[in-house]
Jmol script that loads the backbone (N, CA, C; Angstrom):
load data "model"
ATOM      1  N   MET A   1       0.821  -1.194   0.000  1.00  0.00           N
ATOM      2  CA  MET A   1       0.000   0.000   0.000  1.00  0.00           C
ATOM      3  C   MET A   1       0.867   1.260   0.000  1.00  0.00           C
ATOM      4  N   PHE A   2       1.929   1.225   0.816  1.00  0.00           N
ATOM      5  CA  PHE A   2       2.834   2.369   0.903  1.00  0.00           C
ATOM      6  C   PHE A   2       3.487   2.633  -0.456  1.00  0.00           C
ATOM      7  N   ARG A   3       3.885   1.570  -1.149  1.00  0.00           N
ATOM      8  CA  ARG A   3       4.515   1.715  -2.478  1.00  0.00           C
ATOM      9  C   ARG A   3       3.541   2.322  -3.484  1.00  0.00           C
ATOM     10  N   VAL A   4       2.298   1.919  -3.412  1.00  0.00           N
ATOM     11  CA  VAL A   4       1.287   2.453  -4.320  1.00  0.00           C
ATOM     12  C   VAL A   4       1.105   3.949  -4.071  1.00  0.00           C
ATOM     13  N   ALA A   5       1.069   4.342  -2.807  1.00  0.00           N
ATOM     14  CA  ALA A   5       0.918   5.759  -2.468  1.00  0.00           C
ATOM     15  C   ALA A   5       2.106   6.560  -2.990  1.00  0.00           C
ATOM     16  N   ILE A   6       3.312   6.026  -2.837  1.00  0.00           N
ATOM     17  CA  ILE A   6       4.524   6.703  -3.330  1.00  0.00           C
ATOM     18  C   ILE A   6       4.452   6.839  -4.846  1.00  0.00           C
ATOM     19  N   CYS A   7       4.041   5.803  -5.546  1.00  0.00           N
ATOM     20  CA  CYS A   7       3.930   5.853  -7.016  1.00  0.00           C
ATOM     21  C   CYS A   7       2.917   6.909  -7.450  1.00  0.00           C
ATOM     22  N   ILE A   8       1.790   6.955  -6.770  1.00  0.00           N
ATOM     23  CA  ILE A   8       0.759   7.936  -7.127  1.00  0.00           C
ATOM     24  C   ILE A   8       1.269   9.352  -6.900  1.00  0.00           C
ATOM     25  N   LEU A   9       1.906   9.575  -5.749  1.00  0.00           N
ATOM     26  CA  LEU A   9       2.449  10.900  -5.465  1.00  0.00           C
ATOM     27  C   LEU A   9       3.526  11.278  -6.478  1.00  0.00           C
ATOM     28  N   SER A  10       4.340  10.315  -6.871  1.00  0.00           N
ATOM     29  CA  SER A  10       5.378  10.582  -7.871  1.00  0.00           C
ATOM     30  C   SER A  10       4.760  10.971  -9.197  1.00  0.00           C
ATOM     31  N   LEU A  11       3.734  10.245  -9.610  1.00  0.00           N
ATOM     32  CA  LEU A  11       3.066  10.562 -10.873  1.00  0.00           C
ATOM     33  C   LEU A  11       2.413  11.930 -10.820  1.00  0.00           C
ATOM     34  N   LEU A  12       1.811  12.269  -9.687  1.00  0.00           N
ATOM     35  CA  LEU A  12       1.207  13.589  -9.554  1.00  0.00           C
ATOM     36  C   LEU A  12       2.274  14.680  -9.629  1.00  0.00           C
ATOM     37  N   GLY A  13       3.407  14.440  -9.029  1.00  0.00           N
ATOM     38  CA  GLY A  13       4.503  15.400  -9.088  1.00  0.00           C
ATOM     39  C   GLY A  13       5.009  15.579 -10.509  1.00  0.00           C
ATOM     40  N   ILE A  14       5.162  14.489 -11.248  1.00  0.00           N
ATOM     41  CA  ILE A  14       5.599  14.563 -12.640  1.00  0.00           C
ATOM     42  C   ILE A  14       4.552  15.273 -13.474  1.00  0.00           C
ATOM     43  N   SER A  15       3.286  14.974 -13.232  1.00  0.00           N
ATOM     44  CA  SER A  15       2.218  15.636 -13.969  1.00  0.00           C
ATOM     45  C   SER A  15       2.239  17.140 -13.719  1.00  0.00           C
ATOM     46  N   GLY A  16       2.424  17.540 -12.463  1.00  0.00           N
ATOM     47  CA  GLY A  16       2.504  18.960 -12.140  1.00  0.00           C
ATOM     48  C   GLY A  16       3.687  19.621 -12.817  1.00  0.00           C
ATOM     49  N   LEU A  17       4.814  18.921 -12.856  1.00  0.00           N
ATOM     50  CA  LEU A  17       6.003  19.446 -13.512  1.00  0.00           C
ATOM     51  C   LEU A  17       5.754  19.629 -15.002  1.00  0.00           C
ATOM     52  N   LEU A  18       5.112  18.657 -15.629  1.00  0.00           N
ATOM     53  CA  LEU A  18       4.823  18.760 -17.055  1.00  0.00           C
ATOM     54  C   LEU A  18       3.875  19.920 -17.335  1.00  0.00           C
ATOM     55  N   GLN A  19       2.891  20.126 -16.469  1.00  0.00           N
ATOM     56  CA  GLN A  19       1.963  21.239 -16.667  1.00  0.00           C
ATOM     57  C   GLN A  19       2.684  22.565 -16.524  1.00  0.00           C
ATOM     58  N   THR A  20       3.589  22.658 -15.554  1.00  0.00           N
ATOM     59  CA  THR A  20       4.358  23.890 -15.368  1.00  0.00           C
ATOM     60  C   THR A  20       5.237  24.143 -16.577  1.00  0.00           C
ATOM     61  N   THR A  21       5.891  23.106 -17.087  1.00  0.00           N
ATOM     62  CA  THR A  21       6.759  23.259 -18.242  1.00  0.00           C
ATOM     63  C   THR A  21       5.966  23.711 -19.457  1.00  0.00           C
ATOM     64  N   SER A  22       4.802  23.101 -19.694  1.00  0.00           N
ATOM     65  CA  SER A  22       4.025  23.490 -20.869  1.00  0.00           C
ATOM     66  C   SER A  22       3.443  24.891 -20.696  1.00  0.00           C
ATOM     67  N   ALA A  23       3.152  25.284 -19.466  1.00  0.00           N
ATOM     68  CA  ALA A  23       2.632  26.628 -19.243  1.00  0.00           C
ATOM     69  C   ALA A  23       3.700  27.672 -19.529  1.00  0.00           C
ATOM     70  N   LEU A  24       4.962  27.297 -19.384  1.00  0.00           N
ATOM     71  CA  LEU A  24       6.056  28.222 -19.624  1.00  0.00           C
ATOM     72  C   LEU A  24       6.577  28.157 -21.055  1.00  0.00           C
ATOM     73  N   ALA A  25       6.008  27.270 -21.871  1.00  0.00           N
ATOM     74  CA  ALA A  25       6.467  27.136 -23.246  1.00  0.00           C
ATOM     75  C   ALA A  25       6.229  28.430 -24.017  1.00  0.00           C
ATOM     76  N   ALA A  26       7.163  28.733 -24.896  1.00  0.00           N
ATOM     77  CA  ALA A  26       7.065  29.946 -25.705  1.00  0.00           C
ATOM     78  C   ALA A  26       5.872  29.856 -26.654  1.00  0.00           C
ATOM     79  N   ASP A  27       5.268  30.997 -26.919  1.00  0.00           N
ATOM     80  CA  ASP A  27       4.078  31.080 -27.761  1.00  0.00           C
ATOM     81  C   ASP A  27       4.410  31.922 -28.999  1.00  0.00           C
ATOM     82  N   ALA A  28       4.617  31.248 -30.119  1.00  0.00           N
ATOM     83  CA  ALA A  28       4.987  31.939 -31.355  1.00  0.00           C
ATOM     84  C   ALA A  28       3.902  32.909 -31.820  1.00  0.00           C
ATOM     85  N   ALA A  29       2.637  32.619 -31.539  1.00  0.00           N
ATOM     86  CA  ALA A  29       1.554  33.531 -31.945  1.00  0.00           C
ATOM     87  C   ALA A  29       1.666  34.864 -31.201  1.00  0.00           C
ATOM     88  N   LYS A  30       2.002  34.803 -29.927  1.00  0.00           N
ATOM     89  CA  LYS A  30       2.221  36.039 -29.176  1.00  0.00           C
ATOM     90  C   LYS A  30       3.469  36.747 -29.700  1.00  0.00           C
ATOM     91  N   GLY A  31       4.476  35.963 -30.071  1.00  0.00           N
ATOM     92  CA  GLY A  31       5.690  36.535 -30.640  1.00  0.00           C
ATOM     93  C   GLY A  31       5.433  37.254 -31.949  1.00  0.00           C
ATOM     94  N   GLU A  32       4.491  36.747 -32.731  1.00  0.00           N
ATOM     95  CA  GLU A  32       4.138  37.401 -33.993  1.00  0.00           C
ATOM     96  C   GLU A  32       3.585  38.804 -33.739  1.00  0.00           C
ATOM     97  N   VAL A  33       2.739  38.938 -32.740  1.00  0.00           N
ATOM     98  CA  VAL A  33       2.179  40.247 -32.396  1.00  0.00           C
ATOM     99  C   VAL A  33       3.301  41.211 -32.016  1.00  0.00           C
ATOM    100  N   LEU A  34       4.226  40.737 -31.183  1.00  0.00           N
ATOM    101  CA  LEU A  34       5.369  41.571 -30.790  1.00  0.00           C
ATOM    102  C   LEU A  34       6.223  41.940 -31.997  1.00  0.00           C
ATOM    103  N   ALA A  35       6.468  40.980 -32.875  1.00  0.00           N
ATOM    104  CA  ALA A  35       7.301  41.229 -34.058  1.00  0.00           C
ATOM    105  C   ALA A  35       6.686  42.301 -34.945  1.00  0.00           C
ATOM    106  N   LYS A  36       5.394  42.221 -35.130  1.00  0.00           N
ATOM    107  CA  LYS A  36       4.732  43.203 -35.988  1.00  0.00           C
ATOM    108  C   LYS A  36       4.728  44.580 -35.348  1.00  0.00           C
ATOM    109  N   ARG A  37       4.683  44.630 -34.024  1.00  0.00           N
ATOM    110  CA  ARG A  37       4.679  45.919 -33.324  1.00  0.00           C
ATOM    111  C   ARG A  37       6.077  46.525 -33.272  1.00  0.00           C
ATOM    112  N   TRP A  38       7.095  45.720 -32.937  1.00  0.00           N
ATOM    113  CA  TRP A  38       8.418  46.254 -32.649  1.00  0.00           C
ATOM    114  C   TRP A  38       9.439  46.087 -33.771  1.00  0.00           C
ATOM    115  N   CYS A  39       9.297  45.078 -34.590  1.00  0.00           N
ATOM    116  CA  CYS A  39      10.396  44.689 -35.476  1.00  0.00           C
ATOM    117  C   CYS A  39      10.151  44.974 -36.960  1.00  0.00           C
ATOM    118  N   ALA A  40       8.888  45.102 -37.361  1.00  0.00           N
ATOM    119  CA  ALA A  40       8.546  45.187 -38.779  1.00  0.00           C
ATOM    120  C   ALA A  40       9.024  46.460 -39.458  1.00  0.00           C
ATOM    121  N   ALA A  41       9.379  47.481 -38.704  1.00  0.00           N
ATOM    122  CA  ALA A  41       9.885  48.705 -39.336  1.00  0.00           C
ATOM    123  C   ALA A  41      11.232  48.460 -40.009  1.00  0.00           C
ATOM    124  N   CYS A  42      12.000  47.516 -39.482  1.00  0.00           N
ATOM    125  CA  CYS A  42      13.332  47.248 -40.043  1.00  0.00           C
ATOM    126  C   CYS A  42      13.448  45.848 -40.653  1.00  0.00           C
ATOM    127  N   HIS A  43      12.895  44.846 -39.967  1.00  0.00           N
ATOM    128  CA  HIS A  43      12.990  43.454 -40.428  1.00  0.00           C
ATOM    129  C   HIS A  43      11.733  43.077 -41.204  1.00  0.00           C
ATOM    130  N   VAL A  44      11.885  42.214 -42.179  1.00  0.00           N
ATOM    131  CA  VAL A  44      10.722  41.553 -42.769  1.00  0.00           C
ATOM    132  C   VAL A  44      10.402  40.432 -41.798  1.00  0.00           C
ATOM    133  N   VAL A  45       9.252  40.526 -41.139  1.00  0.00           N
ATOM    134  CA  VAL A  45       8.925  39.599 -40.061  1.00  0.00           C
ATOM    135  C   VAL A  45       7.914  38.529 -40.468  1.00  0.00           C
ATOM    136  N   ALA A  46       7.293  38.692 -41.643  1.00  0.00           N
ATOM    137  CA  ALA A  46       6.283  37.734 -42.067  1.00  0.00           C
ATOM    138  C   ALA A  46       6.280  37.624 -43.582  1.00  0.00           C
ATOM    139  N   GLU A  47       5.859  36.478 -44.032  1.00  0.00           N
ATOM    140  CA  GLU A  47       5.718  36.263 -45.464  1.00  0.00           C
ATOM    141  C   GLU A  47       4.719  37.272 -46.008  1.00  0.00           C
ATOM    142  N   GLY A  48       5.034  37.875 -47.124  1.00  0.00           N
ATOM    143  CA  GLY A  48       4.126  38.831 -47.732  1.00  0.00           C
ATOM    144  C   GLY A  48       4.357  40.268 -47.298  1.00  0.00           C
ATOM    145  N   GLN A  49       5.196  40.478 -46.291  1.00  0.00           N
ATOM    146  CA  GLN A  49       5.504  41.856 -45.893  1.00  0.00           C
ATOM    147  C   GLN A  49       6.313  42.495 -47.008  1.00  0.00           C
ATOM    148  N   ARG A  50       5.960  43.683 -47.408  1.00  0.00           N
ATOM    149  CA  ARG A  50       6.594  44.316 -48.561  1.00  0.00           C
ATOM    150  C   ARG A  50       7.768  45.198 -48.201  1.00  0.00           C
ATOM    151  N   ALA A  51       7.796  45.754 -47.004  1.00  0.00           N
ATOM    152  CA  ALA A  51       8.845  46.706 -46.643  1.00  0.00           C
ATOM    153  C   ALA A  51       9.732  46.136 -45.553  1.00  0.00           C
ATOM    154  N   GLY A  52      10.880  46.694 -45.457  1.00  0.00           N
ATOM    155  CA  GLY A  52      11.863  46.329 -44.454  1.00  0.00           C
ATOM    156  C   GLY A  52      13.179  46.946 -44.885  1.00  0.00           C
ATOM    157  N   ASN A  53      14.080  47.098 -43.980  1.00  0.00           N
ATOM    158  CA  ASN A  53      15.382  47.653 -44.302  1.00  0.00           C
ATOM    159  C   ASN A  53      16.197  46.575 -45.007  1.00  0.00           C
ATOM    160  N   PRO A  54      16.679  46.835 -46.221  1.00  0.00           N
ATOM    161  CA  PRO A  54      17.429  45.810 -46.940  1.00  0.00           C
ATOM    162  C   PRO A  54      18.769  45.470 -46.287  1.00  0.00           C
ATOM    163  N   ASP A  55      19.204  46.277 -45.316  1.00  0.00           N
ATOM    164  CA  ASP A  55      20.482  46.032 -44.647  1.00  0.00           C
ATOM    165  C   ASP A  55      20.363  45.139 -43.417  1.00  0.00           C
ATOM    166  N   VAL A  56      19.156  44.740 -43.051  1.00  0.00           N
ATOM    167  CA  VAL A  56      18.982  43.866 -41.887  1.00  0.00           C
ATOM    168  C   VAL A  56      18.382  42.535 -42.339  1.00  0.00           C
ATOM    169  N   PRO A  57      18.701  41.459 -41.638  1.00  0.00           N
ATOM    170  CA  PRO A  57      18.200  40.139 -42.071  1.00  0.00           C
ATOM    171  C   PRO A  57      16.701  39.991 -41.816  1.00  0.00           C
ATOM    172  N   THR A  58      16.082  39.184 -42.628  1.00  0.00           N
ATOM    173  CA  THR A  58      14.671  38.856 -42.439  1.00  0.00           C
ATOM    174  C   THR A  58      14.553  37.847 -41.298  1.00  0.00           C
ATOM    175  N   PHE A  59      13.374  37.760 -40.708  1.00  0.00           N
ATOM    176  CA  PHE A  59      13.163  36.748 -39.673  1.00  0.00           C
ATOM    177  C   PHE A  59      13.302  35.341 -40.252  1.00  0.00           C
ATOM    178  N   ALA A  60      12.915  35.162 -41.518  1.00  0.00           N
ATOM    179  CA  ALA A  60      13.058  33.851 -42.146  1.00  0.00           C
ATOM    180  C   ALA A  60      14.530  33.452 -42.237  1.00  0.00           C
ATOM    181  N   SER A  61      15.396  34.407 -42.585  1.00  0.00           N
ATOM    182  CA  SER A  61      16.813  34.061 -42.691  1.00  0.00           C
ATOM    183  C   SER A  61      17.435  33.828 -41.314  1.00  0.00           C
ATOM    184  N   ILE A  62      16.997  34.580 -40.306  1.00  0.00           N
ATOM    185  CA  ILE A  62      17.517  34.365 -38.950  1.00  0.00           C
ATOM    186  C   ILE A  62      17.033  33.018 -38.419  1.00  0.00           C
ATOM    187  N   GLY A  63      15.748  32.752 -38.566  1.00  0.00           N
ATOM    188  CA  GLY A  63      15.164  31.523 -38.034  1.00  0.00           C
ATOM    189  C   GLY A  63      15.629  30.266 -38.718  1.00  0.00           C
ATOM    190  N   SER A  64      16.133  30.368 -39.940  1.00  0.00           N
ATOM    191  CA  SER A  64      16.581  29.177 -40.668  1.00  0.00           C
ATOM    192  C   SER A  64      18.059  28.865 -40.466  1.00  0.00           C
ATOM    193  N   ARG A  65      18.756  29.692 -39.709  1.00  0.00           N
ATOM    194  CA  ARG A  65      20.175  29.431 -39.454  1.00  0.00           C
ATOM    195  C   ARG A  65      20.338  28.114 -38.701  1.00  0.00           C
ATOM    196  N   THR A  66      21.305  27.338 -39.101  1.00  0.00           N
ATOM    197  CA  THR A  66      21.526  26.047 -38.442  1.00  0.00           C
ATOM    198  C   THR A  66      21.990  26.215 -37.003  1.00  0.00           C
ATOM    199  N   ASP A  67      22.591  27.361 -36.689  1.00  0.00           N
ATOM    200  CA  ASP A  67      23.057  27.594 -35.323  1.00  0.00           C
ATOM    201  C   ASP A  67      22.061  28.418 -34.494  1.00  0.00           C
ATOM    202  N   PHE A  68      20.822  28.535 -34.968  1.00  0.00           N
ATOM    203  CA  PHE A  68      19.808  29.306 -34.241  1.00  0.00           C
ATOM    204  C   PHE A  68      19.582  28.682 -32.874  1.00  0.00           C
ATOM    205  N   ASP A  69      19.634  29.502 -31.843  1.00  0.00           N
ATOM    206  CA  ASP A  69      19.419  29.069 -30.469  1.00  0.00           C
ATOM    207  C   ASP A  69      18.380  30.007 -29.855  1.00  0.00           C
ATOM    208  N   ALA A  70      17.174  29.507 -29.654  1.00  0.00           N
ATOM    209  CA  ALA A  70      16.068  30.346 -29.173  1.00  0.00           C
ATOM    210  C   ALA A  70      16.397  31.000 -27.830  1.00  0.00           C
ATOM    211  N   LYS A  71      17.069  30.277 -26.946  1.00  0.00           N
ATOM    212  CA  LYS A  71      17.405  30.860 -25.644  1.00  0.00           C
ATOM    213  C   LYS A  71      18.387  32.012 -25.801  1.00  0.00           C
ATOM    214  N   ALA A  72      19.382  31.850 -26.666  1.00  0.00           N
ATOM    215  CA  ALA A  72      20.361  32.913 -26.891  1.00  0.00           C
ATOM    216  C   ALA A  72      19.701  34.128 -27.541  1.00  0.00           C
ATOM    217  N   VAL A  73      18.796  33.897 -28.473  1.00  0.00           N
ATOM    218  CA  VAL A  73      18.091  34.996 -29.132  1.00  0.00           C
ATOM    219  C   VAL A  73      17.207  35.725 -28.120  1.00  0.00           C
ATOM    220  N   ALA A  74      16.499  34.983 -27.284  1.00  0.00           N
ATOM    221  CA  ALA A  74      15.649  35.605 -26.264  1.00  0.00           C
ATOM    222  C   ALA A  74      16.491  36.458 -25.319  1.00  0.00           C
ATOM    223  N   PHE A  75      17.631  35.944 -24.894  1.00  0.00           N
ATOM    224  CA  PHE A  75      18.521  36.702 -24.018  1.00  0.00           C
ATOM    225  C   PHE A  75      18.995  37.971 -24.721  1.00  0.00           C
ATOM    226  N   PHE A  76      19.369  37.852 -25.987  1.00  0.00           N
ATOM    227  CA  PHE A  76      19.802  38.999 -26.778  1.00  0.00           C
ATOM    228  C   PHE A  76      18.704  40.059 -26.850  1.00  0.00           C
ATOM    229  N   LEU A  77      17.466  39.619 -27.047  1.00  0.00           N
ATOM    230  CA  LEU A  77      16.344  40.546 -27.196  1.00  0.00           C
ATOM    231  C   LEU A  77      16.012  41.293 -25.902  1.00  0.00           C
ATOM    232  N   MET A  78      16.376  40.724 -24.773  1.00  0.00           N
ATOM    233  CA  MET A  78      16.073  41.370 -23.499  1.00  0.00           C
ATOM    234  C   MET A  78      17.048  42.503 -23.167  1.00  0.00           C
ATOM    235  N   ALA A  79      18.196  42.508 -23.804  1.00  0.00           N
ATOM    236  CA  ALA A  79      19.187  43.556 -23.537  1.00  0.00           C
ATOM    237  C   ALA A  79      19.010  44.693 -24.542  1.00  0.00           C
ATOM    238  N   PRO A  80      19.111  45.943 -24.098  1.00  0.00           N
ATOM    239  CA  PRO A  80      18.996  47.071 -25.041  1.00  0.00           C
ATOM    240  C   PRO A  80      20.170  47.098 -26.020  1.00  0.00           C
ATOM    241  N   HIS A  81      19.882  47.474 -27.251  1.00  0.00           N
ATOM    242  CA  HIS A  81      20.907  47.584 -28.294  1.00  0.00           C
ATOM    243  C   HIS A  81      20.722  48.920 -28.998  1.00  0.00           C
ATOM    244  N   PRO A  82      21.811  49.614 -29.267  1.00  0.00           N
ATOM    245  CA  PRO A  82      21.707  50.964 -29.850  1.00  0.00           C
ATOM    246  C   PRO A  82      20.930  51.027 -31.159  1.00  0.00           C
ATOM    247  N   VAL A  83      21.022  50.007 -31.992  1.00  0.00           N
ATOM    248  CA  VAL A  83      20.359  50.079 -33.297  1.00  0.00           C
ATOM    249  C   VAL A  83      18.932  49.542 -33.270  1.00  0.00           C
ATOM    250  N   MET A  84      18.512  49.029 -32.124  1.00  0.00           N
ATOM    251  CA  MET A  84      17.159  48.492 -32.004  1.00  0.00           C
ATOM    252  C   MET A  84      16.395  49.296 -30.959  1.00  0.00           C
ATOM    253  N   PRO A  85      15.060  49.349 -31.087  1.00  0.00           N
ATOM    254  CA  PRO A  85      14.289  50.060 -30.059  1.00  0.00           C
ATOM    255  C   PRO A  85      14.401  49.333 -28.721  1.00  0.00           C
ATOM    256  N   ASN A  86      14.296  50.074 -27.640  1.00  0.00           N
ATOM    257  CA  ASN A  86      14.299  49.470 -26.317  1.00  0.00           C
ATOM    258  C   ASN A  86      12.896  48.921 -26.057  1.00  0.00           C
ATOM    259  N   MET A  87      12.737  47.645 -26.281  1.00  0.00           N
ATOM    260  CA  MET A  87      11.423  47.017 -26.188  1.00  0.00           C
ATOM    261  C   MET A  87      11.053  46.666 -24.760  1.00  0.00           C
ATOM    262  N   SER A  88      12.023  46.616 -23.868  1.00  0.00           N
ATOM    263  CA  SER A  88      11.799  46.248 -22.461  1.00  0.00           C
ATOM    264  C   SER A  88      10.975  44.971 -22.345  1.00  0.00           C
ATOM    265  N   LEU A  89      11.422  43.933 -23.020  1.00  0.00           N
ATOM    266  CA  LEU A  89      10.712  42.660 -23.009  1.00  0.00           C
ATOM    267  C   LEU A  89      10.995  41.889 -21.732  1.00  0.00           C
ATOM    268  N   GLY A  90       9.978  41.226 -21.225  1.00  0.00           N
ATOM    269  CA  GLY A  90      10.154  40.276 -20.139  1.00  0.00           C
ATOM    270  C   GLY A  90      10.638  38.951 -20.704  1.00  0.00           C
ATOM    271  N   ARG A  91      10.946  38.027 -19.821  1.00  0.00           N
ATOM    272  CA  ARG A  91      11.450  36.718 -20.270  1.00  0.00           C
ATOM    273  C   ARG A  91      10.468  35.990 -21.170  1.00  0.00           C
ATOM    274  N   ALA A  92       9.212  35.969 -20.772  1.00  0.00           N
ATOM    275  CA  ALA A  92       8.208  35.254 -21.564  1.00  0.00           C
ATOM    276  C   ALA A  92       8.034  35.902 -22.933  1.00  0.00           C
ATOM    277  N   GLU A  93       8.006  37.223 -22.976  1.00  0.00           N
ATOM    278  CA  GLU A  93       7.855  37.916 -24.259  1.00  0.00           C
ATOM    279  C   GLU A  93       9.063  37.674 -25.164  1.00  0.00           C
ATOM    280  N   ALA A  94      10.248  37.717 -24.600  1.00  0.00           N
ATOM    281  CA  ALA A  94      11.451  37.454 -25.395  1.00  0.00           C
ATOM    282  C   ALA A  94      11.443  36.022 -25.921  1.00  0.00           C
ATOM    283  N   ALA A  95      11.006  35.081 -25.099  1.00  0.00           N
ATOM    284  CA  ALA A  95      10.906  33.686 -25.544  1.00  0.00           C
ATOM    285  C   ALA A  95       9.850  33.538 -26.633  1.00  0.00           C
ATOM    286  N   ASP A  96       8.727  34.234 -26.492  1.00  0.00           N
ATOM    287  CA  ASP A  96       7.676  34.198 -27.518  1.00  0.00           C
ATOM    288  C   ASP A  96       8.204  34.739 -28.847  1.00  0.00           C
ATOM    289  N   LEU A  97       8.923  35.847 -28.783  1.00  0.00           N
ATOM    290  CA  LEU A  97       9.466  36.456 -29.995  1.00  0.00           C
ATOM    291  C   LEU A  97      10.506  35.545 -30.634  1.00  0.00           C
ATOM    292  N   ALA A  98      11.356  34.932 -29.832  1.00  0.00           N
ATOM    293  CA  ALA A  98      12.351  33.991 -30.371  1.00  0.00           C
ATOM    294  C   ALA A  98      11.668  32.787 -31.014  1.00  0.00           C
ATOM    295  N   ALA A  99      10.602  32.305 -30.403  1.00  0.00           N
ATOM    296  CA  ALA A  99       9.854  31.175 -30.987  1.00  0.00           C
ATOM    297  C   ALA A  99       9.243  31.566 -32.322  1.00  0.00           C
ATOM    298  N   TYR A 100       8.756  32.795 -32.411  1.00  0.00           N
ATOM    299  CA  TYR A 100       8.187  33.252 -33.682  1.00  0.00           C
ATOM    300  C   TYR A 100       9.271  33.362 -34.750  1.00  0.00           C
ATOM    301  N   ILE A 101      10.421  33.901 -34.382  1.00  0.00           N
ATOM    302  CA  ILE A 101      11.519  34.015 -35.354  1.00  0.00           C
ATOM    303  C   ILE A 101      11.899  32.630 -35.852  1.00  0.00           C
ATOM    304  N   LYS A 102      12.000  31.669 -34.937  1.00  0.00           N
ATOM    305  CA  LYS A 102      12.330  30.301 -35.345  1.00  0.00           C
ATOM    306  C   LYS A 102      11.274  29.742 -36.279  1.00  0.00           C
ATOM    307  N   SER A 103       9.996  30.033 -36.002  1.00  0.00           N
ATOM    308  CA  SER A 103       8.922  29.499 -36.846  1.00  0.00           C
ATOM    309  C   SER A 103       8.983  30.053 -38.264  1.00  0.00           C
ATOM    310  N   GLN A 104       9.553  31.216 -38.453  1.00  0.00           N
ATOM    311  CA  GLN A 104       9.659  31.811 -39.778  1.00  0.00           C
ATOM    312  C   GLN A 104      10.757  31.169 -40.608  1.00  0.00           C
ATOM    313  N   GLY A 105      11.645  30.445 -39.963  1.00  0.00           N
ATOM    314  CA  GLY A 105      12.728  29.786 -40.679  1.00  0.00           C
ATOM    315  C   GLY A 105      12.368  28.444 -41.264  1.00  0.00           C
ATOM    316  N   ARG A 106      11.175  28.001 -41.050  1.00  0.00           N
ATOM    317  CA  ARG A 106      10.768  26.673 -41.543  1.00  0.00           C
ATOM    318  C   ARG A 106      10.449  26.703 -43.005  1.00  0.00           C
TER     319      ARG A 106
END
end "model"
wireframe off; spacefill off
backbone 0.3
color backbone group
């Protein structure tokens, strides 16, 4: 009986962990909204977008890089950069935006 209780508690703990992990998963759809608000003035952020600065890479070219690392991109996006607007993104927003950039590389 004790072993059964331990197994059940373990499964509940794993289930809770999985729910927490999925709740923290990046949301590319939310990232798309951010990209269109903050990034589209310079980057081509979506298929069919007609304008963008020809001197900056498209999201499709960034997302298709073989060395693309969503965590590194999210970290990069959270730090201010002189040539980019100060977006003041939180961790979840930066992860969402990185997920969207990756989705454009497919």
